[in-house]
Backbone as XML, in Angstrom:
<?xml version="1.0"?>
<chain id="A" units="angstrom">
  <residue number="1" name="MET">
    <atom name="N" x="10.826" y="-7.149" z="-11.542"/>
    <atom name="CA" x="10.069" y="-6.195" z="-10.736"/>
    <atom name="C" x="8.671" y="-6.764" z="-10.485"/>
  </residue>
  <residue number="2" name="ALA">
    <atom name="N" x="8.275" y="-6.819" z="-9.246"/>
    <atom name="CA" x="6.996" y="-7.407" z="-8.885"/>
    <atom name="C" x="5.836" y="-6.485" z="-9.264"/>
  </residue>
  <residue number="3" name="ASP">
    <atom name="N" x="4.738" y="-7.110" z="-9.675"/>
    <atom name="CA" x="3.535" y="-6.340" z="-9.954"/>
    <atom name="C" x="2.681" y="-6.295" z="-8.685"/>
  </residue>
  <residue number="4" name="ALA">
    <atom name="N" x="1.592" y="-5.537" z="-8.749"/>
    <atom name="CA" x="0.755" y="-5.346" z="-7.562"/>
    <atom name="C" x="0.172" y="-6.665" z="-7.065"/>
  </residue>
  <residue number="5" name="LYS">
    <atom name="N" x="-0.278" y="-7.538" z="-7.978"/>
    <atom name="CA" x="-0.870" y="-8.815" z="-7.540"/>
    <atom name="C" x="0.140" y="-9.648" z="-6.757"/>
  </residue>
  <residue number="6" name="THR">
    <atom name="N" x="1.371" y="-9.687" z="-7.215"/>
    <atom name="CA" x="2.406" y="-10.450" z="-6.522"/>
    <atom name="C" x="2.740" y="-9.811" z="-5.182"/>
  </residue>
  <residue number="7" name="ASP">
    <atom name="N" x="2.882" y="-8.489" z="-5.171"/>
    <atom name="CA" x="3.216" y="-7.800" z="-3.921"/>
    <atom name="C" x="2.120" y="-7.974" z="-2.870"/>
  </residue>
  <residue number="8" name="PHE">
    <atom name="N" x="0.869" y="-7.718" z="-3.259"/>
    <atom name="CA" x="-0.218" y="-7.785" z="-2.282"/>
    <atom name="C" x="-0.628" y="-9.218" z="-1.968"/>
  </residue>
  <residue number="9" name="GLY">
    <atom name="N" x="-0.389" y="-10.137" z="-2.900"/>
    <atom name="CA" x="-0.753" y="-11.533" z="-2.681"/>
    <atom name="C" x="0.277" y="-12.315" z="-1.900"/>
  </residue>
  <residue number="10" name="THR">
    <atom name="N" x="1.559" y="-11.963" z="-2.038"/>
    <atom name="CA" x="2.625" y="-12.755" z="-1.421"/>
    <atom name="C" x="3.640" y="-11.912" z="-0.659"/>
  </residue>
  <residue number="11" name="ASN">
    <atom name="N" x="4.290" y="-10.983" z="-1.356"/>
    <atom name="CA" x="5.431" y="-10.270" z="-0.771"/>
    <atom name="C" x="5.081" y="-9.469" z="0.484"/>
  </residue>
  <residue number="12" name="LEU">
    <atom name="N" x="4.056" y="-8.628" z="0.400"/>
    <atom name="CA" x="3.701" y="-7.794" z="1.559"/>
    <atom name="C" x="3.138" y="-8.612" z="2.723"/>
  </residue>
  <residue number="13" name="PRO">
    <atom name="N" x="2.249" y="-9.601" z="2.474"/>
    <atom name="CA" x="1.795" y="-10.421" z="3.611"/>
    <atom name="C" x="2.957" y="-11.113" z="4.333"/>
  </residue>
  <residue number="14" name="ASN">
    <atom name="N" x="3.944" y="-11.586" z="3.570"/>
    <atom name="CA" x="5.105" y="-12.231" z="4.189"/>
    <atom name="C" x="5.911" y="-11.241" z="5.019"/>
  </residue>
  <residue number="15" name="LYS">
    <atom name="N" x="6.074" y="-10.030" z="4.485"/>
    <atom name="CA" x="6.832" y="-8.997" z="5.192"/>
    <atom name="C" x="6.124" y="-8.596" z="6.490"/>
  </residue>
  <residue number="16" name="LEU">
    <atom name="N" x="4.793" y="-8.474" z="6.442"/>
    <atom name="CA" x="4.030" y="-8.098" z="7.637"/>
    <atom name="C" x="4.070" y="-9.213" z="8.673"/>
  </residue>
  <residue number="17" name="ALA">
    <atom name="N" x="3.976" y="-10.453" z="8.227"/>
    <atom name="CA" x="4.012" y="-11.591" z="9.146"/>
    <atom name="C" x="5.374" y="-11.717" z="9.821"/>
  </residue>
  <residue number="18" name="ALA">
    <atom name="N" x="6.427" y="-11.325" z="9.122"/>
    <atom name="CA" x="7.788" y="-11.436" z="9.661"/>
    <atom name="C" x="8.042" y="-10.430" z="10.786"/>
  </residue>
  <residue number="19" name="ASP">
    <atom name="N" x="7.356" y="-9.288" z="10.759"/>
    <atom name="CA" x="7.575" y="-8.262" z="11.784"/>
    <atom name="C" x="6.269" y="-7.513" z="12.074"/>
  </residue>
  <residue number="20" name="PRO">
    <atom name="N" x="5.308" y="-8.204" z="12.729"/>
    <atom name="CA" x="3.998" y="-7.572" z="12.971"/>
    <atom name="C" x="4.077" y="-6.325" z="13.846"/>
  </residue>
  <residue number="21" name="GLU">
    <atom name="N" x="5.048" y="-6.252" z="14.749"/>
    <atom name="CA" x="5.158" y="-5.066" z="15.610"/>
    <atom name="C" x="5.558" y="-3.831" z="14.794"/>
  </residue>
  <residue number="22" name="LYS">
    <atom name="N" x="6.428" y="-4.019" z="13.824"/>
    <atom name="CA" x="6.807" y="-2.908" z="12.936"/>
    <atom name="C" x="5.579" y="-2.443" z="12.163"/>
  </residue>
  <residue number="23" name="ALA">
    <atom name="N" x="4.776" y="-3.396" z="11.691"/>
    <atom name="CA" x="3.557" y="-3.049" z="10.954"/>
    <atom name="C" x="2.595" y="-2.264" z="11.847"/>
  </residue>
  <residue number="24" name="LYS">
    <atom name="N" x="2.403" y="-2.731" z="13.075"/>
    <atom name="CA" x="1.487" y="-2.059" z="14.005"/>
    <atom name="C" x="1.949" y="-0.646" z="14.352"/>
  </residue>
  <residue number="25" name="SER">
    <atom name="N" x="3.255" y="-0.393" z="14.258"/>
    <atom name="CA" x="3.767" y="0.938" z="14.590"/>
    <atom name="C" x="3.249" y="2.006" z="13.634"/>
  </residue>
  <residue number="26" name="VAL">
    <atom name="N" x="2.813" y="1.608" z="12.433"/>
    <atom name="CA" x="2.230" y="2.564" z="11.479"/>
    <atom name="C" x="0.863" y="3.012" z="11.986"/>
  </residue>
  <residue number="27" name="GLY">
    <atom name="N" x="0.085" y="2.088" z="12.530"/>
    <atom name="CA" x="-1.174" y="2.427" z="13.183"/>
    <atom name="C" x="-2.281" y="2.900" z="12.264"/>
  </residue>
  <residue number="28" name="ALA">
    <atom name="N" x="-2.414" y="2.277" z="11.095"/>
    <atom name="CA" x="-3.463" y="2.708" z="10.165"/>
    <atom name="C" x="-3.883" y="1.555" z="9.254"/>
  </residue>
  <residue number="29" name="VAL">
    <atom name="N" x="-5.053" y="1.717" z="8.654"/>
    <atom name="CA" x="-5.557" y="0.771" z="7.654"/>
    <atom name="C" x="-5.599" y="1.493" z="6.315"/>
  </residue>
  <residue number="30" name="PHE">
    <atom name="N" x="-5.009" y="0.864" z="5.298"/>
    <atom name="CA" x="-4.924" y="1.441" z="3.966"/>
    <atom name="C" x="-5.694" y="0.598" z="2.962"/>
  </residue>
  <residue number="31" name="VAL">
    <atom name="N" x="-6.322" y="1.266" z="2.009"/>
    <atom name="CA" x="-6.909" y="0.574" z="0.864"/>
    <atom name="C" x="-6.136" y="1.023" z="-0.366"/>
  </residue>
  <residue number="32" name="PHE">
    <atom name="N" x="-5.707" y="0.047" z="-1.147"/>
    <atom name="CA" x="-4.996" y="0.303" z="-2.400"/>
    <atom name="C" x="-5.909" y="-0.081" z="-3.548"/>
  </residue>
  <residue number="33" name="LYS">
    <atom name="N" x="-6.153" y="0.864" z="-4.438"/>
    <atom name="CA" x="-6.949" y="0.617" z="-5.640"/>
    <atom name="C" x="-6.002" y="0.771" z="-6.821"/>
  </residue>
  <residue number="34" name="VAL">
    <atom name="N" x="-5.605" y="-0.378" z="-7.372"/>
    <atom name="CA" x="-4.598" y="-0.400" z="-8.420"/>
    <atom name="C" x="-5.265" y="-0.788" z="-9.736"/>
  </residue>
  <residue number="35" name="THR">
    <atom name="N" x="-5.088" y="0.058" z="-10.754"/>
    <atom name="CA" x="-5.676" y="-0.207" z="-12.065"/>
    <atom name="C" x="-4.649" y="-0.884" z="-12.967"/>
  </residue>
  <residue number="36" name="GLY">
    <atom name="N" x="-5.122" y="-1.505" z="-14.035"/>
    <atom name="CA" x="-4.226" y="-2.151" z="-14.983"/>
    <atom name="C" x="-4.373" y="-3.662" z="-14.951"/>
  </residue>
  <residue number="37" name="ASP">
    <atom name="N" x="-3.627" y="-4.330" z="-15.809"/>
    <atom name="CA" x="-3.720" y="-5.779" z="-15.954"/>
    <atom name="C" x="-3.446" y="-6.535" z="-14.658"/>
  </residue>
  <residue number="38" name="ASN">
    <atom name="N" x="-2.539" y="-6.052" z="-13.860"/>
    <atom name="CA" x="-2.201" y="-6.724" z="-12.609"/>
    <atom name="C" x="-2.712" y="-5.955" z="-11.402"/>
  </residue>
  <residue number="39" name="GLY">
    <atom name="N" x="-3.763" y="-5.205" z="-11.626"/>
    <atom name="CA" x="-4.338" y="-4.399" z="-10.560"/>
    <atom name="C" x="-5.351" y="-5.164" z="-9.738"/>
  </residue>
  <residue number="40" name="GLY">
    <atom name="N" x="-5.992" y="-4.434" z="-8.854"/>
    <atom name="CA" x="-6.996" y="-4.986" z="-7.965"/>
    <atom name="C" x="-7.197" y="-4.038" z="-6.808"/>
  </residue>
  <residue number="41" name="VAL">
    <atom name="N" x="-7.965" y="-4.483" z="-5.833"/>
    <atom name="CA" x="-8.218" y="-3.689" z="-4.637"/>
    <atom name="C" x="-7.814" y="-4.538" z="-3.433"/>
  </residue>
  <residue number="42" name="TRP">
    <atom name="N" x="-7.009" y="-3.946" z="-2.560"/>
    <atom name="CA" x="-6.537" y="-4.644" z="-1.369"/>
    <atom name="C" x="-6.614" y="-3.734" z="-0.160"/>
  </residue>
  <residue number="43" name="THR">
    <atom name="N" x="-6.876" y="-4.323" z="0.993"/>
    <atom name="CA" x="-6.838" y="-3.608" z="2.267"/>
    <atom name="C" x="-5.622" y="-4.101" z="3.042"/>
  </residue>
  <residue number="44" name="MET">
    <atom name="N" x="-4.793" y="-3.161" z="3.476"/>
    <atom name="CA" x="-3.612" y="-3.496" z="4.272"/>
    <atom name="C" x="-3.827" y="-2.951" z="5.681"/>
  </residue>
  <residue number="45" name="ASN">
    <atom name="N" x="-3.959" y="-3.867" z="6.642"/>
    <atom name="CA" x="-4.160" y="-3.481" z="8.035"/>
    <atom name="C" x="-2.798" y="-3.362" z="8.700"/>
  </residue>
  <residue number="46" name="LEU">
    <atom name="N" x="-2.449" y="-2.162" z="9.092"/>
    <atom name="CA" x="-1.207" y="-1.909" z="9.829"/>
    <atom name="C" x="-1.558" y="-1.319" z="11.193"/>
  </residue>
  <residue number="47" name="LYS">
    <atom name="N" x="-2.669" y="-1.815" z="11.726"/>
    <atom name="CA" x="-3.158" y="-1.273" z="12.985"/>
    <atom name="C" x="-3.220" y="-2.367" z="14.043"/>
  </residue>
  <residue number="48" name="ASP">
    <atom name="N" x="-4.263" y="-3.159" z="14.039"/>
    <atom name="CA" x="-4.481" y="-4.119" z="15.120"/>
    <atom name="C" x="-4.230" y="-5.571" z="14.718"/>
  </residue>
  <residue number="49" name="ASN">
    <atom name="N" x="-4.356" y="-5.885" z="13.442"/>
    <atom name="CA" x="-4.181" y="-7.260" z="12.975"/>
    <atom name="C" x="-3.445" y="-7.213" z="11.645"/>
  </residue>
  <residue number="50" name="PRO">
    <atom name="N" x="-2.127" y="-6.983" z="11.658"/>
    <atom name="CA" x="-1.377" y="-6.757" z="10.419"/>
    <atom name="C" x="-1.588" y="-7.859" z="9.375"/>
  </residue>
  <residue number="51" name="GLY">
    <atom name="N" x="-1.902" y="-7.403" z="8.171"/>
    <atom name="CA" x="-2.099" y="-8.331" z="7.066"/>
    <atom name="C" x="-2.705" y="-7.635" z="5.876"/>
  </residue>
  <residue number="52" name="VAL">
    <atom name="N" x="-2.858" y="-8.399" z="4.799"/>
    <atom name="CA" x="-3.438" y="-7.887" z="3.558"/>
    <atom name="C" x="-4.618" y="-8.771" z="3.186"/>
  </residue>
  <residue number="53" name="THR">
    <atom name="N" x="-5.749" y="-8.133" z="2.879"/>
    <atom name="CA" x="-6.915" y="-8.872" z="2.408"/>
    <atom name="C" x="-7.350" y="-8.318" z="1.055"/>
  </residue>
  <residue number="54" name="VAL">
    <atom name="N" x="-7.986" y="-9.172" z="0.276"/>
    <atom name="CA" x="-8.484" y="-8.756" z="-1.035"/>
    <atom name="C" x="-9.763" y="-7.957" z="-0.838"/>
  </residue>
  <residue number="55" name="GLY">
    <atom name="N" x="-9.876" y="-6.860" z="-1.573"/>
    <atom name="CA" x="-11.070" y="-6.033" z="-1.526"/>
    <atom name="C" x="-10.944" y="-4.881" z="-0.551"/>
  </residue>
  <residue number="56" name="ASP">
    <atom name="N" x="-11.977" y="-4.075" z="-0.509"/>
    <atom name="CA" x="-12.048" y="-2.920" z="0.385"/>
    <atom name="C" x="-12.800" y="-3.350" z="1.636"/>
  </residue>
  <residue number="57" name="ALA">
    <atom name="N" x="-12.096" y="-3.454" z="2.754"/>
    <atom name="CA" x="-12.710" y="-3.890" z="4.012"/>
    <atom name="C" x="-13.598" y="-2.806" z="4.625"/>
  </residue>
  <residue number="58" name="GLY">
    <atom name="N" x="-13.572" y="-1.605" z="4.054"/>
    <atom name="CA" x="-14.469" y="-0.549" z="4.495"/>
    <atom name="C" x="-14.042" y="0.211" z="5.728"/>
  </residue>
  <residue number="59" name="ASN">
    <atom name="N" x="-12.836" y="-0.017" z="6.221"/>
    <atom name="CA" x="-12.410" y="0.663" z="7.448"/>
    <atom name="C" x="-11.102" y="1.420" z="7.249"/>
  </residue>
  <residue number="60" name="ALA">
    <atom name="N" x="-10.894" y="1.921" z="6.027"/>
    <atom name="CA" x="-9.619" y="2.560" z="5.689"/>
    <atom name="C" x="-9.467" y="3.934" z="6.337"/>
  </residue>
  <residue number="61" name="ASP">
    <atom name="N" x="-8.255" y="4.172" z="6.830"/>
    <atom name="CA" x="-7.880" y="5.505" z="7.294"/>
    <atom name="C" x="-7.353" y="6.328" z="6.122"/>
  </residue>
  <residue number="62" name="CYS">
    <atom name="N" x="-6.841" y="5.619" z="5.098"/>
    <atom name="CA" x="-6.235" y="6.267" z="3.942"/>
    <atom name="C" x="-6.417" y="5.361" z="2.721"/>
  </residue>
  <residue number="63" name="THR">
    <atom name="N" x="-6.801" y="5.950" z="1.598"/>
    <atom name="CA" x="-6.977" y="5.194" z="0.352"/>
    <atom name="C" x="-6.027" y="5.745" z="-0.696"/>
  </residue>
  <residue number="64" name="LEU">
    <atom name="N" x="-5.337" y="4.825" z="-1.377"/>
    <atom name="CA" x="-4.402" y="5.206" z="-2.432"/>
    <atom name="C" x="-4.877" y="4.611" z="-3.747"/>
  </residue>
  <residue number="65" name="GLU">
    <atom name="N" x="-4.934" y="5.444" z="-4.790"/>
    <atom name="CA" x="-5.344" y="5.004" z="-6.118"/>
    <atom name="C" x="-4.217" y="5.274" z="-7.097"/>
  </residue>
  <residue number="66" name="LEU">
    <atom name="N" x="-3.825" y="4.227" z="-7.842"/>
    <atom name="CA" x="-2.714" y="4.343" z="-8.775"/>
    <atom name="C" x="-2.752" y="3.201" z="-9.779"/>
  </residue>
  <residue number="67" name="SER">
    <atom name="N" x="-1.939" y="3.317" z="-10.812"/>
    <atom name="CA" x="-1.843" y="2.265" z="-11.820"/>
    <atom name="C" x="-0.845" y="1.206" z="-11.364"/>
  </residue>
  <residue number="68" name="ASP">
    <atom name="N" x="-0.921" y="0.041" z="-11.987"/>
    <atom name="CA" x="0.044" y="-1.010" z="-11.671"/>
    <atom name="C" x="1.462" y="-0.543" z="-11.993"/>
  </residue>
  <residue number="69" name="GLU">
    <atom name="N" x="1.603" y="0.222" z="-13.065"/>
    <atom name="CA" x="2.918" y="0.755" z="-13.447"/>
    <atom name="C" x="3.468" y="1.662" z="-12.339"/>
  </residue>
  <residue number="70" name="SER">
    <atom name="N" x="2.608" y="2.522" z="-11.793"/>
    <atom name="CA" x="3.041" y="3.405" z="-10.699"/>
    <atom name="C" x="3.353" y="2.586" z="-9.449"/>
  </residue>
  <residue number="71" name="TRP">
    <atom name="N" x="2.567" y="1.529" z="-9.194"/>
    <atom name="CA" x="2.850" y="0.671" z="-8.045"/>
    <atom name="C" x="4.243" y="0.050" z="-8.180"/>
  </residue>
  <residue number="72" name="GLN">
    <atom name="N" x="4.591" y="-0.397" z="-9.379"/>
    <atom name="CA" x="5.903" y="-0.998" z="-9.596"/>
    <atom name="C" x="7.012" y="0.000" z="-9.280"/>
  </residue>
  <residue number="73" name="GLN">
    <atom name="N" x="6.800" y="1.270" z="-9.633"/>
    <atom name="CA" x="7.792" y="2.305" z="-9.313"/>
    <atom name="C" x="7.933" y="2.461" z="-7.800"/>
  </residue>
  <residue number="74" name="ILE">
    <atom name="N" x="6.801" y="2.503" z="-7.100"/>
    <atom name="CA" x="6.824" y="2.663" z="-5.647"/>
    <atom name="C" x="7.444" y="1.435" z="-4.985"/>
  </residue>
  <residue number="75" name="SER">
    <atom name="N" x="7.114" y="0.266" z="-5.490"/>
    <atom name="CA" x="7.643" y="-0.970" z="-4.939"/>
    <atom name="C" x="9.166" y="-1.021" z="-5.063"/>
  </residue>
  <residue number="76" name="ALA">
    <atom name="N" x="9.672" y="-0.572" z="-6.203"/>
    <atom name="CA" x="11.115" y="-0.576" z="-6.441"/>
    <atom name="C" x="11.817" y="0.546" z="-5.672"/>
  </residue>
  <residue number="77" name="SER">
    <atom name="N" x="11.130" y="1.682" z="-5.532"/>
    <atom name="CA" x="11.727" y="2.842" z="-4.879"/>
    <atom name="C" x="10.640" y="3.596" z="-4.107"/>
  </residue>
  <residue number="78" name="PRO">
    <atom name="N" x="10.387" y="3.204" z="-2.837"/>
    <atom name="CA" x="9.302" y="3.826" z="-2.067"/>
    <atom name="C" x="9.361" y="5.349" z="-2.019"/>
  </residue>
  <residue number="79" name="GLY">
    <atom name="N" x="10.537" y="5.914" z="-2.145"/>
    <atom name="CA" x="10.666" y="7.367" z="-2.128"/>
    <atom name="C" x="10.060" y="8.048" z="-3.338"/>
  </residue>
  <residue number="80" name="SER">
    <atom name="N" x="9.750" y="7.284" z="-4.377"/>
    <atom name="CA" x="9.183" y="7.864" z="-5.601"/>
    <atom name="C" x="7.705" y="8.215" z="-5.453"/>
  </residue>
  <residue number="81" name="ALA">
    <atom name="N" x="7.081" y="7.784" z="-4.369"/>
    <atom name="CA" x="5.643" y="8.023" z="-4.187"/>
    <atom name="C" x="5.297" y="9.508" z="-4.196"/>
  </residue>
  <residue number="82" name="MET">
    <atom name="N" x="6.113" y="10.323" z="-3.562"/>
    <atom name="CA" x="5.830" y="11.757" z="-3.508"/>
    <atom name="C" x="5.846" y="12.360" z="-4.903"/>
  </residue>
  <residue number="83" name="ALA">
    <atom name="N" x="6.817" y="11.976" z="-5.724"/>
    <atom name="CA" x="6.879" y="12.490" z="-7.095"/>
    <atom name="C" x="5.655" y="12.051" z="-7.887"/>
  </residue>
  <residue number="84" name="LEU">
    <atom name="N" x="5.242" y="10.789" z="-7.718"/>
    <atom name="CA" x="4.055" y="10.297" z="-8.421"/>
    <atom name="C" x="2.805" y="11.056" z="-7.982"/>
  </residue>
  <residue number="85" name="TYR">
    <atom name="N" x="2.743" y="11.387" z="-6.692"/>
    <atom name="CA" x="1.614" y="12.156" z="-6.174"/>
    <atom name="C" x="1.544" y="13.526" z="-6.851"/>
  </residue>
  <residue number="86" name="PHE">
    <atom name="N" x="2.676" y="14.199" z="-6.929"/>
    <atom name="CA" x="2.689" y="15.537" z="-7.528"/>
    <atom name="C" x="2.500" y="15.498" z="-9.039"/>
  </residue>
  <residue number="87" name="GLN">
    <atom name="N" x="2.768" y="14.359" z="-9.668"/>
    <atom name="CA" x="2.523" y="14.193" z="-11.104"/>
    <atom name="C" x="1.075" y="13.789" z="-11.381"/>
  </residue>
  <residue number="88" name="GLY">
    <atom name="N" x="0.294" y="13.585" z="-10.327"/>
    <atom name="CA" x="-1.099" y="13.185" z="-10.491"/>
    <atom name="C" x="-1.274" y="11.702" z="-10.774"/>
  </residue>
  <residue number="89" name="LYS">
    <atom name="N" x="-0.221" y="10.914" z="-10.599"/>
    <atom name="CA" x="-0.290" y="9.472" z="-10.867"/>
    <atom name="C" x="-0.638" y="8.663" z="-9.623"/>
  </residue>
  <residue number="90" name="LEU">
    <atom name="N" x="-0.673" y="9.327" z="-8.483"/>
    <atom name="CA" x="-1.049" y="8.702" z="-7.223"/>
    <atom name="C" x="-2.053" y="9.621" z="-6.549"/>
  </residue>
  <residue number="91" name="LYS">
    <atom name="N" x="-3.262" y="9.097" z="-6.309"/>
    <atom name="CA" x="-4.294" y="9.874" z="-5.631"/>
    <atom name="C" x="-4.460" y="9.319" z="-4.227"/>
  </residue>
  <residue number="92" name="VAL">
    <atom name="N" x="-4.492" y="10.224" z="-3.259"/>
    <atom name="CA" x="-4.607" y="9.829" z="-1.859"/>
    <atom name="C" x="-5.831" y="10.512" z="-1.264"/>
  </residue>
  <residue number="93" name="SER">
    <atom name="N" x="-6.674" y="9.718" z="-0.599"/>
    <atom name="CA" x="-7.831" y="10.295" z="0.099"/>
    <atom name="C" x="-7.830" y="9.783" z="1.536"/>
  </residue>
  <residue number="94" name="GLY">
    <atom name="N" x="-8.549" y="10.489" z="2.383"/>
    <atom name="CA" x="-8.496" y="10.176" z="3.809"/>
    <atom name="C" x="-7.336" y="10.925" z="4.429"/>
  </residue>
  <residue number="95" name="ASN">
    <atom name="N" x="-6.693" y="10.340" z="5.408"/>
    <atom name="CA" x="-5.572" y="10.978" z="6.103"/>
    <atom name="C" x="-4.297" y="10.781" z="5.284"/>
  </residue>
  <residue number="96" name="ALA">
    <atom name="N" x="-3.994" y="11.747" z="4.434"/>
    <atom name="CA" x="-2.853" y="11.637" z="3.519"/>
    <atom name="C" x="-1.522" y="11.562" z="4.261"/>
  </residue>
  <residue number="97" name="MET">
    <atom name="N" x="-1.433" y="12.121" z="5.440"/>
    <atom name="CA" x="-0.176" y="12.069" z="6.194"/>
    <atom name="C" x="0.200" y="10.634" z="6.560"/>
  </residue>
  <residue number="98" name="LEU">
    <atom name="N" x="-0.808" y="9.771" z="6.701"/>
    <atom name="CA" x="-0.517" y="8.375" z="7.011"/>
    <atom name="C" x="0.236" y="7.697" z="5.881"/>
  </residue>
  <residue number="99" name="ALA">
    <atom name="N" x="-0.020" y="8.128" z="4.658"/>
    <atom name="CA" x="0.647" y="7.518" z="3.496"/>
    <atom name="C" x="2.169" y="7.650" z="3.588"/>
  </residue>
  <residue number="100" name="THR">
    <atom name="N" x="2.641" y="8.712" z="4.230"/>
    <atom name="CA" x="4.083" y="8.890" z="4.352"/>
    <atom name="C" x="4.710" y="7.819" z="5.243"/>
  </residue>
  <residue number="101" name="LYS">
    <atom name="N" x="3.913" y="7.220" z="6.122"/>
    <atom name="CA" x="4.409" y="6.178" z="7.015"/>
    <atom name="C" x="4.592" y="4.836" z="6.302"/>
  </residue>
  <residue number="102" name="LEU">
    <atom name="N" x="4.019" y="4.703" z="5.113"/>
    <atom name="CA" x="4.110" y="3.432" z="4.374"/>
    <atom name="C" x="5.549" y="3.078" z="4.002"/>
  </residue>
  <residue number="103" name="GLN">
    <atom name="N" x="6.402" y="4.076" z="3.874"/>
    <atom name="CA" x="7.787" y="3.807" z="3.500"/>
    <atom name="C" x="8.465" y="2.852" z="4.455"/>
  </residue>
  <residue number="104" name="THR">
    <atom name="N" x="8.090" y="2.895" z="5.729"/>
    <atom name="CA" x="8.714" y="2.002" z="6.703"/>
    <atom name="C" x="8.402" y="0.539" z="6.400"/>
  </residue>
  <residue number="105" name="ILE">
    <atom name="N" x="7.255" y="0.295" z="5.787"/>
    <atom name="CA" x="6.850" y="-1.069" z="5.442"/>
    <atom name="C" x="7.373" y="-1.473" z="4.066"/>
  </residue>
  <residue number="106" name="LEU">
    <atom name="N" x="7.321" y="-0.558" z="3.122"/>
    <atom name="CA" x="7.675" y="-0.873" z="1.741"/>
    <atom name="C" x="9.168" y="-0.923" z="1.505"/>
  </residue>
  <residue number="107" name="ALA">
    <atom name="N" x="9.931" y="-0.189" z="2.296"/>
    <atom name="CA" x="11.386" y="-0.123" z="2.078"/>
    <atom name="C" x="12.064" y="-1.441" z="2.412"/>
  </residue>
</chain>
């Protein structure tokens, strides 16, 4: 099971590069703040220039805060995000409805 550093450093950038039009269809910029040993902060642009950059680029439409353990659950099963949200293990700020569109990229 991939950790957040592997997903944001390699897996997700490769997935976005393989189908940039699918990424652009989400139409939002997300910031992920992942805590834990394999955590970090990443900006995922799914709007005009699909890709992942390290750090908070400051232009997020939606910010997600979670642990690396919770990220691994979402990575393995994107549908688990809603349960994690209701358990208080995933915090969403900004336009929370955009977060539901992430499943198209993560699945």
